[in-house]
VOTORFI-194569 format. One record per residue (C-alpha): x, y, z; residue number from 1. Coordinates in steps of 0.2 Angstrom, whole numbers. Layout:
+-------+-------+-------+-----+
|     x |     y |     z | pos |
+-------+-------+-------+-----+
|     X |     Y |     Z | NUM |
...
+-------+-------+-------+-----+
# end
This chain:
+-------+-------+-------+-----+
|     x |     y |     z | pos |
+-------+-------+-------+-----+
|   113 |   -54 |  -234 |   1 |
|    98 |   -49 |  -226 |   2 |
|    99 |   -35 |  -213 |   3 |
|    92 |   -40 |  -197 |   4 |
|    79 |   -29 |  -189 |   5 |
|    87 |   -30 |  -171 |   6 |
|   103 |   -25 |  -179 |   7 |
|   113 |    -9 |  -177 |   8 |
|   115 |    -8 |  -198 |   9 |
|    96 |    -9 |  -198 |  10 |
|    93 |     5 |  -187 |  11 |
|   106 |    16 |  -197 |  12 |
|    96 |    12 |  -212 |  13 |
|    81 |    19 |  -205 |  14 |
|    89 |    33 |  -200 |  15 |
|    97 |    36 |  -218 |  16 |
|    80 |    35 |  -224 |  17 |
|    72 |    47 |  -211 |  18 |
|    85 |    59 |  -214 |  19 |
|    88 |    60 |  -233 |  20 |
|    75 |    75 |  -235 |  21 |
|    85 |    87 |  -225 |  22 |
|   100 |    85 |  -236 |  23 |
|    93 |    92 |  -248 |  24 |
|    85 |   106 |  -237 |  25 |
|    99 |   111 |  -223 |  26 |
|   114 |   107 |  -235 |  27 |
|   109 |   122 |  -248 |  28 |
|   106 |   135 |  -235 |  29 |
|   123 |   142 |  -236 |  30 |
|   124 |   143 |  -254 |  31 |
|   106 |   153 |  -259 |  32 |
|   116 |   170 |  -260 |  33 |
|   129 |   162 |  -274 |  34 |
|   114 |   153 |  -283 |  35 |
|   104 |   169 |  -284 |  36 |
|   120 |   177 |  -292 |  37 |
|   124 |   164 |  -302 |  38 |
|   107 |   161 |  -310 |  39 |
|   103 |   181 |  -309 |  40 |
|    89 |   176 |  -296 |  41 |
|    82 |   189 |  -284 |  42 |
|    81 |   186 |  -265 |  43 |
|    64 |   183 |  -267 |  44 |
|    64 |   171 |  -282 |  45 |
|    79 |   160 |  -273 |  46 |
|    69 |   159 |  -257 |  47 |
|    57 |   148 |  -270 |  48 |
|    73 |   135 |  -271 |  49 |
|    68 |   132 |  -253 |  50 |
|    48 |   132 |  -255 |  51 |
|    44 |   122 |  -268 |  52 |
|    56 |   108 |  -260 |  53 |
|    47 |   108 |  -243 |  54 |
|    30 |   109 |  -254 |  55 |
|    33 |    95 |  -264 |  56 |
|    41 |    86 |  -248 |  57 |
|    24 |    88 |  -239 |  58 |
|    14 |    83 |  -254 |  59 |
|    21 |    68 |  -262 |  60 |
|    19 |    55 |  -246 |  61 |
|     0 |    56 |  -249 |  62 |
|     3 |    46 |  -263 |  63 |
|    17 |    35 |  -257 |  64 |
|     8 |    31 |  -241 |  65 |
|    -6 |    21 |  -252 |  66 |
|     5 |    13 |  -265 |  67 |
|    17 |     7 |  -248 |  68 |
|     2 |     0 |  -242 |  69 |
|    -3 |    -9 |  -259 |  70 |
|    14 |   -15 |  -266 |  71 |
|    26 |   -13 |  -249 |  72 |
|    39 |    -3 |  -243 |  73 |
|    54 |    -6 |  -253 |  74 |
|    46 |     0 |  -270 |  75 |
|    44 |    16 |  -266 |  76 |
|    61 |    17 |  -256 |  77 |
|    68 |    10 |  -273 |  78 |
|    59 |    23 |  -285 |  79 |
|    62 |    37 |  -272 |  80 |
|    80 |    35 |  -272 |  81 |
|    80 |    35 |  -291 |  82 |
|    70 |    50 |  -291 |  83 |
|    83 |    58 |  -280 |  84 |
|    98 |    54 |  -291 |  85 |
|    89 |    60 |  -306 |  86 |
|    85 |    78 |  -300 |  87 |
|   100 |    80 |  -292 |  88 |
|   110 |    79 |  -307 |  89 |
|    97 |    90 |  -313 |  90 |
|    98 |   102 |  -299 |  91 |
|   116 |   103 |  -301 |  92 |
|   118 |   104 |  -320 |  93 |
|   101 |   117 |  -320 |  94 |
|   106 |   132 |  -331 |  95 |
|    90 |   144 |  -327 |  96 |
|    80 |   147 |  -311 |  97 |
|    66 |   139 |  -318 |  98 |
|    74 |   122 |  -322 |  99 |
|    82 |   123 |  -305 | 100 |
|    64 |   123 |  -297 | 101 |
|    58 |   111 |  -308 | 102 |
|    72 |    97 |  -303 | 103 |
|    71 |   105 |  -283 | 104 |
|    51 |    98 |  -286 | 105 |
|    57 |    82 |  -291 | 106 |
|    70 |    81 |  -278 | 107 |
|    59 |    83 |  -264 | 108 |
|    44 |    71 |  -271 | 109 |
|    61 |    58 |  -271 | 110 |
|    66 |    60 |  -254 | 111 |
|    50 |    60 |  -246 | 112 |
|    48 |    43 |  -250 | 113 |
|    60 |    37 |  -241 | 114 |
|    54 |    44 |  -226 | 115 |
|    37 |    40 |  -226 | 116 |
|    45 |    22 |  -228 | 117 |
|    55 |    23 |  -213 | 118 |
|    40 |    26 |  -201 | 119 |
|    29 |    13 |  -209 | 120 |
|    43 |    -1 |  -208 | 121 |
|    46 |     2 |  -191 | 122 |
|    26 |    -2 |  -186 | 123 |
|    27 |   -16 |  -199 | 124 |
|    40 |   -26 |  -187 | 125 |
|    38 |   -18 |  -170 | 126 |
|    25 |   -14 |  -157 | 127 |
|    22 |    -2 |  -142 | 128 |
|    38 |     1 |  -133 | 129 |
|    49 |    -7 |  -147 | 130 |
|    40 |     3 |  -159 | 131 |
|    42 |    21 |  -148 | 132 |
|    60 |    17 |  -147 | 133 |
|    63 |    14 |  -165 | 134 |
|    53 |    31 |  -170 | 135 |
|    62 |    39 |  -156 | 136 |
|    80 |    33 |  -167 | 137 |
|    71 |    40 |  -183 | 138 |
|    67 |    58 |  -175 | 139 |
|    84 |    58 |  -168 | 140 |
|    92 |    56 |  -187 | 141 |
|    79 |    68 |  -193 | 142 |
|    86 |    82 |  -182 | 143 |
|   104 |    75 |  -180 | 144 |
|   108 |    78 |  -199 | 145 |
|   104 |    97 |  -195 | 146 |
|   115 |   101 |  -186 | 147 |
|   130 |    95 |  -197 | 148 |
|   123 |    97 |  -213 | 149 |
|   124 |   117 |  -217 | 150 |
|   142 |   117 |  -213 | 151 |
|   145 |   102 |  -224 | 152 |
|   136 |   113 |  -237 | 153 |
|   148 |   127 |  -231 | 154 |
|   162 |   117 |  -236 | 155 |
|   156 |   111 |  -252 | 156 |
|   153 |   130 |  -257 | 157 |
|   172 |   135 |  -251 | 158 |
|   180 |   118 |  -262 | 159 |
|   168 |   119 |  -276 | 160 |
|   151 |   128 |  -281 | 161 |
|   135 |   128 |  -276 | 162 |
|   130 |   115 |  -290 | 163 |
|   142 |   102 |  -280 | 164 |
|   129 |   103 |  -266 | 165 |
|   115 |    98 |  -274 | 166 |
|   125 |    82 |  -279 | 167 |
|   127 |    76 |  -262 | 168 |
|   111 |    67 |  -259 | 169 |
|   116 |    55 |  -273 | 170 |
|   128 |    48 |  -261 | 171 |
|   112 |    43 |  -247 | 172 |
|   103 |    36 |  -262 | 173 |
|   114 |    25 |  -269 | 174 |
|   119 |    19 |  -252 | 175 |
|   100 |    15 |  -249 | 176 |
|    98 |     8 |  -266 | 177 |
|   111 |    -5 |  -262 | 178 |
|   104 |    -8 |  -244 | 179 |
|    88 |   -13 |  -251 | 180 |
|    97 |   -28 |  -260 | 181 |
|    98 |   -33 |  -242 | 182 |
|    80 |   -29 |  -235 | 183 |
|    66 |   -40 |  -234 | 184 |
|    48 |   -34 |  -237 | 185 |
|    39 |   -28 |  -222 | 186 |
|    22 |   -25 |  -226 | 187 |
|     9 |   -35 |  -225 | 188 |
|     2 |   -36 |  -243 | 189 |
|   -15 |   -41 |  -247 | 190 |
|   -16 |   -45 |  -267 | 191 |
|   -34 |   -43 |  -266 | 192 |
|   -33 |   -23 |  -262 | 193 |
|   -36 |   -12 |  -273 | 194 |
|   -27 |     4 |  -276 | 195 |
|   -40 |    16 |  -284 | 196 |
|   -44 |    33 |  -282 | 197 |
|   -59 |    28 |  -274 | 198 |
|   -49 |    16 |  -262 | 199 |
|   -36 |    28 |  -258 | 200 |
|   -49 |    42 |  -252 | 201 |
|   -57 |    29 |  -244 | 202 |
|   -41 |    26 |  -233 | 203 |
|   -41 |    44 |  -229 | 204 |
|   -58 |    45 |  -223 | 205 |
|   -55 |    28 |  -213 | 206 |
|   -40 |    37 |  -203 | 207 |
|   -51 |    55 |  -201 | 208 |
|   -64 |    44 |  -193 | 209 |
|   -54 |    34 |  -182 | 210 |
|   -51 |    48 |  -166 | 211 |
|   -36 |    38 |  -161 | 212 |
|   -27 |    41 |  -178 | 213 |
|   -33 |    59 |  -181 | 214 |
|   -31 |    65 |  -164 | 215 |
|   -12 |    59 |  -163 | 216 |
|    -9 |    66 |  -179 | 217 |
|   -18 |    85 |  -176 | 218 |
|    -8 |    84 |  -160 | 219 |
|     9 |    80 |  -166 | 220 |
|     5 |    93 |  -182 | 221 |
|     2 |   108 |  -169 | 222 |
|    16 |   104 |  -156 | 223 |
|    27 |   103 |  -173 | 224 |
|    19 |   120 |  -177 | 225 |
|    27 |   127 |  -159 | 226 |
|    41 |   122 |  -164 | 227 |
|    43 |   130 |  -181 | 228 |
|    36 |   145 |  -173 | 229 |
|    52 |   146 |  -164 | 230 |
|    62 |   142 |  -177 | 231 |
|    56 |   156 |  -188 | 232 |
|    54 |   168 |  -175 | 233 |
|    68 |   166 |  -165 | 234 |
|    79 |   168 |  -181 | 235 |
|    71 |   185 |  -183 | 236 |
|    72 |   191 |  -164 | 237 |
|    89 |   185 |  -161 | 238 |
|    97 |   191 |  -178 | 239 |
|    87 |   206 |  -182 | 240 |
|    79 |   211 |  -167 | 241 |
|    94 |   208 |  -154 | 242 |
|   108 |   210 |  -168 | 243 |
|   115 |   192 |  -162 | 244 |
|   128 |   186 |  -176 | 245 |
|   122 |   172 |  -189 | 246 |
|   135 |   162 |  -182 | 247 |
|   130 |   164 |  -164 | 248 |
|   112 |   159 |  -169 | 249 |
|   119 |   144 |  -179 | 250 |
|   126 |   137 |  -162 | 251 |
|   110 |   139 |  -153 | 252 |
|   100 |   132 |  -166 | 253 |
|   110 |   117 |  -164 | 254 |
|   108 |   116 |  -146 | 255 |
|    89 |   116 |  -149 | 256 |
|    91 |   100 |  -160 | 257 |
|   102 |    93 |  -148 | 258 |
|    88 |    96 |  -134 | 259 |
|    74 |    86 |  -148 | 260 |
|    88 |    73 |  -148 | 261 |
|    88 |    74 |  -127 | 262 |
|    68 |    72 |  -127 | 263 |
|    70 |    57 |  -139 | 264 |
|    82 |    47 |  -127 | 265 |
|    72 |    53 |  -111 | 266 |
|    56 |    45 |  -122 | 267 |
|    66 |    28 |  -123 | 268 |
|    72 |    28 |  -106 | 269 |
|    52 |    30 |  -100 | 270 |
|    46 |    18 |  -111 | 271 |
|    58 |     4 |  -103 | 272 |
|    50 |    10 |   -86 | 273 |
|    35 |     6 |   -93 | 274 |
|    26 |    25 |   -91 | 275 |
|    11 |    26 |  -102 | 276 |
|    11 |    35 |  -118 | 277 |
|    -2 |    46 |  -114 | 278 |
|     8 |    51 |   -97 | 279 |
|    25 |    56 |  -109 | 280 |
|    15 |    67 |  -119 | 281 |
|     5 |    74 |  -104 | 282 |
|    21 |    79 |   -97 | 283 |
|    27 |    85 |  -116 | 284 |
|    10 |    97 |  -118 | 285 |
|    12 |   104 |  -101 | 286 |
|    30 |   107 |  -101 | 287 |
|    30 |   116 |  -119 | 288 |
|    14 |   125 |  -113 | 289 |
|    22 |   133 |   -98 | 290 |
|    36 |   137 |  -107 | 291 |
|    27 |   147 |  -122 | 292 |
|    15 |   157 |  -109 | 293 |
|    31 |   163 |  -101 | 294 |
|    39 |   169 |  -116 | 295 |
|    21 |   178 |  -119 | 296 |
|    23 |   185 |  -101 | 297 |
|    40 |   191 |  -106 | 298 |
|    35 |   199 |  -122 | 299 |
|    19 |   208 |  -117 | 300 |
|    28 |   215 |  -101 | 301 |
|    42 |   222 |  -114 | 302 |
|    56 |   211 |  -110 | 303 |
|    69 |   207 |  -122 | 304 |
|    80 |   194 |  -112 | 305 |
|    89 |   183 |  -128 | 306 |
|    91 |   171 |  -113 | 307 |
|    75 |   168 |  -109 | 308 |
|    72 |   165 |  -129 | 309 |
|    85 |   154 |  -129 | 310 |
|    78 |   144 |  -114 | 311 |
|    62 |   141 |  -122 | 312 |
|    68 |   136 |  -137 | 313 |
|    78 |   122 |  -129 | 314 |
|    64 |   117 |  -118 | 315 |
|    50 |   116 |  -130 | 316 |
|    62 |   108 |  -144 | 317 |
|    65 |    93 |  -128 | 318 |
|    44 |    93 |  -127 | 319 |
|    43 |    89 |  -143 | 320 |
|    57 |    74 |  -146 | 321 |
|    49 |    69 |  -128 | 322 |
|    31 |    67 |  -135 | 323 |
|    31 |    63 |  -154 | 324 |
|    37 |    45 |  -155 | 325 |
|    23 |    42 |  -142 | 326 |
|    10 |    51 |  -153 | 327 |
|    16 |    44 |  -169 | 328 |
|    17 |    28 |  -164 | 329 |
|    -2 |    28 |  -156 | 330 |
|    -7 |    36 |  -172 | 331 |
|    -1 |    20 |  -181 | 332 |
|    -7 |     7 |  -171 | 333 |
|   -26 |     6 |  -173 | 334 |
|   -25 |     3 |  -192 | 335 |
|   -12 |    -8 |  -196 | 336 |
|   -17 |   -10 |  -215 | 337 |
|   -17 |     7 |  -219 | 338 |
|     0 |    11 |  -210 | 339 |
|     7 |    20 |  -225 | 340 |
|    -8 |    32 |  -229 | 341 |
|   -10 |    35 |  -209 | 342 |
|    10 |    41 |  -210 | 343 |
|     7 |    51 |  -226 | 344 |
|    -9 |    61 |  -220 | 345 |
|     4 |    62 |  -202 | 346 |
|    18 |    71 |  -214 | 347 |
|     6 |    81 |  -224 | 348 |
|    -2 |    89 |  -210 | 349 |
|    13 |    91 |  -200 | 350 |
|    21 |    99 |  -216 | 351 |
|     6 |   111 |  -218 | 352 |
|     7 |   115 |  -198 | 353 |
|    23 |   121 |  -200 | 354 |
|    21 |   132 |  -215 | 355 |
|     7 |   142 |  -208 | 356 |
|    14 |   143 |  -191 | 357 |
|    31 |   150 |  -199 | 358 |
|    19 |   162 |  -211 | 359 |
|    11 |   171 |  -196 | 360 |
|    25 |   172 |  -186 | 361 |
|    35 |   180 |  -202 | 362 |
|    21 |   190 |  -204 | 363 |
|    16 |   198 |  -188 | 364 |
|    33 |   199 |  -183 | 365 |
|    36 |   219 |  -176 | 366 |
|    55 |   218 |  -179 | 367 |
|    60 |   221 |  -161 | 368 |
|    51 |   209 |  -148 | 369 |
|    46 |   191 |  -146 | 370 |
|    27 |   192 |  -147 | 371 |
|    22 |   185 |  -163 | 372 |
|    35 |   171 |  -159 | 373 |
|    26 |   170 |  -142 | 374 |
|     7 |   172 |  -147 | 375 |
|     8 |   160 |  -162 | 376 |
|    19 |   146 |  -150 | 377 |
|     7 |   148 |  -136 | 378 |
|    -7 |   147 |  -149 | 379 |
|    -1 |   128 |  -157 | 380 |
|     4 |   123 |  -141 | 381 |
|   -17 |   125 |  -134 | 382 |
|   -21 |   117 |  -148 | 383 |
|   -10 |   103 |  -145 | 384 |
|   -19 |   102 |  -129 | 385 |
|   -35 |   102 |  -135 | 386 |
|   -34 |    88 |  -148 | 387 |
|   -26 |    77 |  -137 | 388 |
|   -39 |    80 |  -123 | 389 |
|   -53 |    81 |  -131 | 390 |
|   -50 |    68 |  -146 | 391 |
|   -39 |    56 |  -140 | 392 |
|   -42 |    54 |  -121 | 393 |
|   -59 |    55 |  -125 | 394 |
|   -59 |    40 |  -136 | 395 |
|   -48 |    31 |  -125 | 396 |
|   -62 |    33 |  -109 | 397 |
|   -76 |    26 |  -119 | 398 |
+-------+-------+-------+-----+
# end
């Protein structure tokens, strides 16, 4: 049975595609200690279970993008889901950390295929405000799952073991495989297009030379870097520096995830009111920059207000949800024949920005203040401002 693009099942399908990677990331958080104890791994070694997954999640799309442009979105979804099933079984039955890390790489590579396809499918079918609204739903799914995934993981750990958690993504992968039976290929495939290393490289050169594509990709990545600065910094400050209980922090983190969702909802409302994407993005950039600046002022003054930190977290998360759908939609629009490659590049750059931001915040953390989080957050906000003004708006005004 064909799944209609304007139907609720189609929206749910896109949401599941986008959120499959988070099932392999957030659900295992409560089980890391148990995994290390069972496999005889140290805390540092257990951290690699997340790191290798995120690296493959960010790098694999660079290959999936061009492949999906040449052969379609459906084929990479099917391949990715099959790989998730195989890798998840491998993770669950691993008897050493080395085996687990190997299958985690495969699991991340498989899950990234569905995330790449979700955004590309939206732009294949929809344009303008309709596309931005659908992308908002995709972002909603990405941030909705982390609100519940750790709780589900903890429940599985209580009734079974850490191995059961690694089997859970199989459920999502099998649902997607079944849904593909009713999915009509959305990509406009050119049978004459070549898929050689030179052709793939040229696609990435093309998008890097297009200021609208490049500027929106860089702005979105910088905005994500600001978000991950608070993700890492707030955990360190609130739990380590201010003595919050991990359960309390979980509730606070859930509130920030809700604020991203609220931002995506407001984005849809503003799109319905026909407010220009540039104005929506400008609102988000101004809000996040002002909040980061306020946090830095507090840190320089020696303040340690948990309420201020939480307020800034929620505000920056809201601004990201507000502007990211516009940035993604605008990045994909100019070169419709290589939207898979553009979305792959966006995913890769965003993941690298997030990784850099988190590493710098953790490296500069002094153990008691919000200084490192505020500095890095403001730096990434200013970088987002600069790329949007000097690259995107300059190109639009030519």
